[in-house]
C-alpha positions as CSV (number, residue, x, y, z in Angstrom):
1,M,42.4,-52.0,-2.3
2,D,42.7,-53.4,-5.8
3,R,41.8,-57.0,-5.1
4,F,43.3,-58.4,-8.3
5,A,46.6,-56.7,-7.6
6,A,46.6,-58.0,-4.0
7,L,45.9,-61.5,-5.1
8,R,48.7,-61.4,-7.6
9,M,51.0,-60.0,-4.9
10,F,49.9,-62.8,-2.6
11,V,51.0,-65.4,-5.2
12,R,54.4,-63.8,-5.5
13,V,54.8,-63.7,-1.8
14,V,54.2,-67.4,-1.5
15,E,56.5,-68.1,-4.5
16,K,59.3,-66.0,-3.1
17,G,58.7,-66.8,0.5
18,S,59.4,-63.3,1.6
19,F,57.7,-59.9,1.8
20,T,61.1,-58.2,1.3
21,A,61.9,-60.1,-1.9
22,V,58.5,-59.2,-3.4
23,A,58.9,-55.5,-2.3
24,R,62.3,-55.4,-4.0
25,E,60.8,-57.0,-7.1
26,L,57.9,-54.5,-7.3
27,G,60.1,-51.5,-6.3
28,V,58.1,-50.7,-3.2
29,G,58.8,-50.8,0.6
30,Q,58.4,-54.0,2.6
31,P,55.7,-52.3,4.8
32,A,53.6,-51.7,1.7
33,V,53.6,-55.5,0.9
34,S,52.7,-56.4,4.5
35,K,49.9,-53.8,4.5
36,T,48.4,-55.1,1.3
37,M,48.5,-58.7,2.6
38,A,46.7,-57.6,5.8
39,A,44.1,-55.8,3.8
40,L,43.5,-58.9,1.5
41,E,43.1,-61.1,4.5
42,K,40.5,-58.7,6.0
43,D,38.7,-58.5,2.7
44,L,38.5,-62.3,2.4
45,G,37.8,-62.9,6.0
46,M,40.6,-65.5,6.4
47,T,44.2,-65.8,7.5
48,L,46.4,-66.6,4.5
49,L,49.9,-66.3,6.0
50,H,51.4,-66.8,9.4
51,R,54.1,-64.2,10.1
52,T,56.9,-64.2,12.7
53,S,60.0,-62.0,12.8
54,R,62.0,-64.8,11.1
55,S,59.7,-66.8,9.0
56,L,56.6,-66.8,6.8
57,A,54.3,-69.8,6.5
58,I,51.2,-70.3,4.4
59,T,47.9,-71.4,6.1
60,Q,45.7,-74.2,4.8
61,P,43.2,-71.8,3.3
62,G,46.1,-69.8,1.9
63,Q,47.5,-72.9,0.3
64,R,44.1,-73.7,-1.4
65,L,43.8,-70.2,-2.7
66,F,47.4,-70.2,-4.0
67,D,46.9,-73.6,-5.7
68,D,43.8,-72.2,-7.5
69,L,45.2,-68.8,-8.3
70,R,48.6,-69.6,-9.8
71,P,47.5,-71.5,-12.9
72,L,44.7,-69.0,-13.5
73,L,47.2,-66.1,-13.4
74,G,49.5,-68.0,-15.6
75,E,46.8,-68.5,-18.2
76,L,45.8,-64.9,-17.9
77,D,49.4,-63.7,-18.6
78,Q,49.7,-66.1,-21.6
79,A,46.4,-64.7,-23.0
80,V,47.6,-61.2,-22.7
81,E,50.9,-62.1,-24.3
82,R,49.2,-63.9,-27.2
83,A,47.0,-60.8,-27.8
84,V,50.0,-58.5,-27.8
85,R,52.0,-60.8,-30.0
86,G,49.2,-61.5,-32.4
87,D,50.3,-63.8,-35.2
88,R,54.0,-63.4,-34.5
89,A,56.0,-66.5,-33.7
90,P,57.8,-66.7,-30.4
91,A,61.2,-65.1,-30.6
92,G,64.2,-64.3,-28.4
93,S,66.9,-66.1,-26.3
94,V,66.3,-69.0,-23.9
95,R,68.9,-70.4,-21.6
96,I,68.6,-74.1,-20.6
97,G,70.8,-75.9,-18.1
98,V,71.8,-79.5,-18.9
99,A,74.5,-82.0,-17.9
100,P,77.4,-82.6,-20.3
101,G,76.4,-86.0,-21.6
102,F,72.8,-85.1,-21.8
103,A,73.6,-82.0,-23.8
104,S,75.2,-83.8,-26.7
105,L,72.9,-86.8,-26.8
106,Y,69.5,-85.2,-26.3
107,A,69.6,-81.4,-26.0
108,V,71.3,-80.8,-29.3
109,P,69.0,-83.1,-31.3
110,A,66.0,-81.4,-29.6
111,A,67.5,-78.0,-30.5
112,R,67.5,-79.0,-34.1
113,V,63.7,-79.7,-33.9
114,L,63.3,-76.4,-32.1
115,R,65.2,-74.5,-34.7
116,T,63.0,-75.9,-37.5
117,R,59.8,-75.1,-35.7
118,Y,60.8,-71.7,-34.2
119,P,63.7,-70.2,-36.2
120,E,63.4,-66.9,-34.3
121,I,64.3,-68.5,-30.9
122,S,68.0,-68.6,-30.0
123,L,68.9,-71.4,-27.6
124,E,71.8,-71.2,-25.1
125,L,72.9,-74.5,-23.5
126,V,74.4,-73.9,-20.1
127,V,76.3,-77.2,-19.6
128,S,77.4,-78.1,-16.1
129,E,77.5,-81.2,-13.9
130,R,76.2,-79.2,-10.9
131,H,72.6,-78.0,-10.4
132,V,72.7,-74.4,-11.4
133,D,70.8,-71.8,-9.5
134,L,68.0,-70.9,-11.9
135,V,67.3,-67.5,-10.5
136,A,70.8,-66.3,-9.7
137,E,72.2,-67.5,-13.0
138,N,69.2,-66.4,-15.1
139,I,68.4,-69.9,-16.4
140,D,64.9,-70.2,-18.0
141,L,64.7,-74.1,-17.9
142,A,66.9,-77.0,-16.7
143,I,66.8,-80.7,-17.0
144,R,67.5,-82.5,-13.8
145,A,67.8,-86.1,-12.7
146,G,66.7,-87.5,-9.3
147,E,64.3,-86.3,-6.7
148,L,63.9,-82.5,-6.6
149,R,64.7,-81.0,-3.2
150,D,64.4,-77.4,-4.2
151,A,60.8,-76.4,-3.4
152,S,61.2,-73.0,-5.1
153,V,61.2,-74.5,-8.7
154,L,58.3,-75.7,-10.8
155,A,58.8,-79.1,-12.4
156,Q,57.3,-81.1,-15.3
157,R,58.0,-84.8,-15.1
158,V,59.6,-86.0,-18.3
159,G,60.0,-89.7,-17.4
160,E,62.4,-91.9,-15.6
161,T,65.6,-93.8,-16.6
162,P,67.0,-97.1,-15.1
163,L,70.3,-97.2,-13.4
164,L,72.3,-99.8,-15.3
165,V,75.6,-101.7,-14.8
166,V,77.1,-101.9,-18.2
167,A,80.3,-102.9,-20.1
168,S,81.3,-103.0,-23.7
169,K,80.4,-106.1,-25.8
170,S,84.1,-106.6,-26.5
171,Y,84.9,-106.5,-22.8
172,L,82.2,-109.1,-22.1
173,D,83.4,-111.3,-24.9
174,R,86.8,-111.6,-23.1
175,H,85.6,-111.8,-19.5
176,R,83.0,-113.8,-17.6
177,E,79.7,-112.0,-17.1
178,P,78.9,-111.2,-13.5
179,R,75.8,-113.1,-12.2
180,I,75.5,-111.3,-8.8
181,P,76.9,-107.9,-7.7
182,A,79.6,-109.5,-5.7
183,D,81.1,-110.9,-8.9
184,L,82.0,-107.3,-9.9
185,E,84.9,-107.6,-7.4
186,Q,86.8,-109.5,-10.1
187,H,86.4,-106.8,-12.7
188,E,87.8,-103.3,-13.4
189,R,85.3,-100.5,-12.8
190,I,84.8,-97.0,-14.0
191,V,83.5,-94.7,-11.2
192,S,81.9,-91.3,-11.2
193,V,83.3,-88.6,-8.9
194,L,81.3,-85.6,-7.7
195,R,83.2,-82.8,-5.9
196,G,86.0,-85.2,-5.1
197,V,83.7,-87.9,-3.6
198,R,83.3,-91.3,-5.4
199,R,79.7,-92.1,-6.1
200,P,78.7,-95.5,-4.6
201,W,76.9,-98.1,-6.7
202,R,73.4,-99.1,-5.7
203,F,71.7,-102.5,-6.0
204,R,68.3,-103.9,-5.1
205,G,67.7,-107.2,-3.2
206,V,71.3,-107.6,-1.8
207,H,73.0,-106.5,1.4
208,P,74.5,-104.0,1.5
209,N,72.6,-102.3,-1.2
210,I,75.2,-99.5,-1.5
211,V,78.6,-100.6,-2.6
212,H,81.9,-98.6,-2.9
213,P,83.7,-100.1,-5.9
214,S,87.3,-101.4,-5.6
215,R,89.6,-102.2,-8.6
216,V,88.9,-98.8,-10.2
217,S,90.3,-98.3,-13.7
218,L,89.2,-94.8,-14.1
219,L,87.7,-91.9,-12.1
220,T,86.0,-89.0,-13.8
221,N,83.3,-86.3,-13.1
222,N,82.1,-86.3,-16.7
223,A,79.4,-88.6,-18.0
224,E,80.7,-88.5,-21.6
225,E,84.1,-89.7,-20.4
226,I,82.4,-92.6,-18.5
227,R,80.7,-93.7,-21.7
228,A,83.9,-93.4,-23.6
229,A,85.7,-95.4,-21.0
230,V,83.1,-98.2,-21.2
231,L,83.5,-98.3,-25.0
232,A,87.3,-98.4,-24.6
233,D,86.9,-101.7,-22.7
234,L,88.1,-100.2,-19.3
235,G,85.5,-102.2,-17.4
236,F,82.1,-101.9,-15.9
237,A,80.2,-98.7,-15.0
238,Q,76.9,-97.9,-13.3
239,V,75.2,-95.3,-15.4
240,P,71.8,-93.8,-16.1
241,G,70.2,-95.6,-19.0
242,W,69.9,-92.4,-21.0
243,L,73.7,-92.2,-21.3
244,V,74.1,-95.5,-23.2
245,A,70.6,-95.9,-24.7
246,H,71.9,-95.6,-28.3
247,D,74.8,-97.9,-27.6
248,L,72.5,-100.6,-26.1
249,T,70.4,-100.4,-29.3
250,A,73.5,-100.7,-31.4
251,G,74.8,-103.6,-29.4
252,T,78.2,-102.1,-28.6
253,I,77.4,-101.8,-24.9
254,C,75.5,-104.4,-22.8
255,A,73.7,-104.2,-19.5
256,V,74.2,-106.9,-16.8
257,L,72.7,-107.7,-13.4
258,R,69.3,-106.4,-14.5
259,A,67.6,-108.3,-11.7
260,Y,69.5,-106.2,-9.1
261,E,68.7,-102.7,-10.6
262,P,67.8,-100.1,-8.0
263,P,64.7,-97.9,-8.5
264,P,64.8,-95.8,-11.7
265,V,65.8,-92.2,-11.6
266,R,63.3,-89.5,-12.3
267,I,64.0,-86.9,-15.1
268,S,62.3,-83.5,-14.8
269,L,62.2,-80.3,-16.7
270,V,62.3,-77.5,-14.1
271,R,61.9,-73.7,-14.3
272,P,61.9,-70.8,-11.9
273,P,58.6,-69.7,-10.2
274,R,58.0,-66.8,-12.6
275,R,55.8,-66.1,-15.5
276,M,56.8,-68.3,-18.5
277,P,57.2,-66.2,-21.7
278,A,56.0,-67.6,-25.0
279,R,59.6,-68.3,-26.1
280,V,60.3,-70.3,-23.0
281,R,57.0,-72.3,-23.2
282,A,57.8,-73.1,-26.9
283,V,61.2,-74.5,-25.9
284,A,59.7,-76.5,-23.0
285,D,57.0,-78.0,-25.2
286,V,59.5,-79.1,-27.8
287,F,61.9,-80.6,-25.3
288,L,59.2,-82.4,-23.4
289,H,57.9,-83.9,-26.6
290,E,61.3,-84.9,-27.9
291,L,62.6,-86.3,-24.6
292,A,59.5,-88.3,-24.0
293,R,60.1,-90.2,-27.3
294,E,63.3,-91.7,-25.9
295,P,62.8,-95.4,-24.8
296,L,65.1,-95.2,-21.8
297,L,64.0,-91.7,-20.8
298,G,60.4,-90.7,-21.5
299,M,57.0,-92.1,-20.9
300,G,55.4,-91.3,-24.2
301,A,54.4,-87.9,-25.6
302,P,53.2,-85.7,-22.7
303,Q,49.7,-84.4,-22.6
304,G,50.5,-80.7,-22.8
305,A,53.1,-78.9,-20.8
306,K,51.3,-77.7,-17.7
307,A,53.8,-77.5,-14.9
308,E,53.2,-78.8,-11.5
309,A,54.6,-77.4,-8.2
310,K,57.4,-79.5,-6.7
């Protein structure tokens, strides 16, 4: 048995969660993968995986081995790639999934920096309100807000953004500013819709802390349209801070009810659990650095771009 090949196969089995998926990836039969894992366990003298006819689960020793192996194999792959590439700059196409408003406000400016630094990299923005399937849609990277529920992706924390209730300065000049969330009942509101369902507004320190707005002036599933509606004086909206960060700085949009803000929303850069080519790592490094500089988004320049399992 080639122990190194078996260890690499073990990492892929854990990442994919299936002998069959790894067999398909390697172009071998499923029994060959099962036999290799059994031989590796015998060689190491420990059980790495619990198998049933319907599921595959990693043992505690297996998890420790996996946690140690994955970064080492990643560094090894990068070393080989650097040796093969030599002094050549990263090149090729990289696909990154982003939400519509985020694309224009942050991804495009970051793309400008990327183009200056790595002119041989071609960036494709896959703009969608939904969370794209990274593997099925061949996405190299994606920027996601909120807690990550997909255990199959690797994530690097970019930072977090507050959830703000905002209105245009001109709207507030003509209307009384709300002092408590209940005061919003006297105002028009702009509400986000996801798959036909209105997103409720969230507050801290009041009951109930989830509110379904009435007196809605506009419904939309697009963040850019929500921002445009706020600037058009159509009322209040509850939005992630990144969407209106530049407007807050300019003074054209104002945040209210800051004492009632819910917990901030986490922003992450995610990628599929596969080897990261140099061109993808270059894009990830540039985006992490540029996004971390935003006051309502990042946490300061990140110390490297090492991904953590999530």
